[in-house]
C-alpha positions, -999 to +999 in steps of 0.1 A: +154+938-087+125+920-075+120+879-086+086+861-085+089+827-067+074+797-084+051+785-062+036+816-046+037+843-072+045+870-049+077+890-054+109+889-031+136+917-036+167+905-040+200+924-030+224+936-054+249+906-048+219+880-062+213+861-034+183+865-014+179+873+021+189+842+051+157+817+059+146+835+088+148+804+115+190+805+107+187+841+107+208+852+137+189+884+146+159+862+155+172+840+175+163+853+209+125+856+201+125+823+187+143+810+221+113+832+241+086+816+216+097+781+221+103+784+262+068+798+264+055+765+239+072+738+257+060+755+293+026+756+279+022+722+266+041+710+297+015+726+314-014+711+292+002+679+292+009+675+331-026+690+343-049+674+318-036+646+292-014+626+318-039+627+345-066+615+319-045+590+305-032+576+340-070+571+350-076+554+319-046+529+327-059+525+367-092+521+354-080+491+332-055+478+359-083+478+378-108+461+355-087+433+344-077+425+385-115+421+387-118+401+359-090+381+367-103+377+408-137+365+393-124+339+369-104+327+395-132+326+417-153+311+385-126+286+384-124+278+423-169+275+421-159+247+388-133+228+404-157+225+439-188+214+413-164+189+396-152+173+427-192+172+438-197+155+410-170+129+411-178+121+448-216+120+441-209+096+411-182+075+432-209+073+459-236+062+435-214+036+413-207+021+450-244+021+459-252+005+424-223-018+434-238-029+469-268-031+451-259-054+430-242-080+456-270-076+477-291-089+450-270-116+442-265-128+473-303-131+479-307-145+448-280-171+454-297-177+489-330-179+474-312-207+444-298-224+479-331-226+493-353-239+467-321-264+456-325-277+493-361-279+489-359-291+457-331-320+468-356-326+500-384-334+476-364-355+463-344-374+484-382-382+499-394-395+463-362-418+460-370-433+496-404-437+483-395-452+452-367-472+471-392-486+495-415-494+467-387-512+447-378-530+483-419-544+488-418-551+453-387-570+451-390-590+484-430-597+469-409-607+433-383-631+450-414-649+473-427-652+437-396-664+428-391-691+452-427-702+443-423-703+406-387-720+406-401-744+424-427-749+404-406-749+375-381-773+394-410-793+400-420-795+364-383-801+357-381-833+379-412-846+365-402-844+330-371-858+334-380-888+359-414-889+343-434-887+376-439-865+404-416-852+427-418-873+463-426-848+486-430-810+475-409-796+504-380-815+490-387-796+456-387-763+478-355-770+500-333-779+467-345-746+457-340-729+486-303-743+486-300-733+452-309-695+457-285-691+486-258-698+467 
């Protein structure tokens, strides 16, 4: 009796019991040949993998590892260079600040010294002028005092003349009285 399979359209001999033969991988008669082919393919795949594929994969991994370690070393070197450059920059900046501060201090001291010298020169000039002015005032005062004595003597003589109706007896008496009054 022949049955057609649905998916291939071929006919398969079915024994009289109605069941088809067993599936070939599960057939006990084909085990030895299956085991032989399994061993041959396993050995072939093992040799293929161990001789060709795994060394290539290993070399690729080693190249990556060496490239990564080289890149890390280069990054560390560049980091060291940048740290050194930053330290040099900060040192140069600190030196520049120090020089600027020194220049400011020198300039301030120079200006202070110049201002002090200018002040002393002005003080000396003013002291000279003050001395000259005091001298002139003293001369004017002494001249005025001489004139005041003369004016006072004349005024006293005029007052006495008016009060008594005649001129005083002697101008020396009036001058002596004025001198006595000025002393007090």
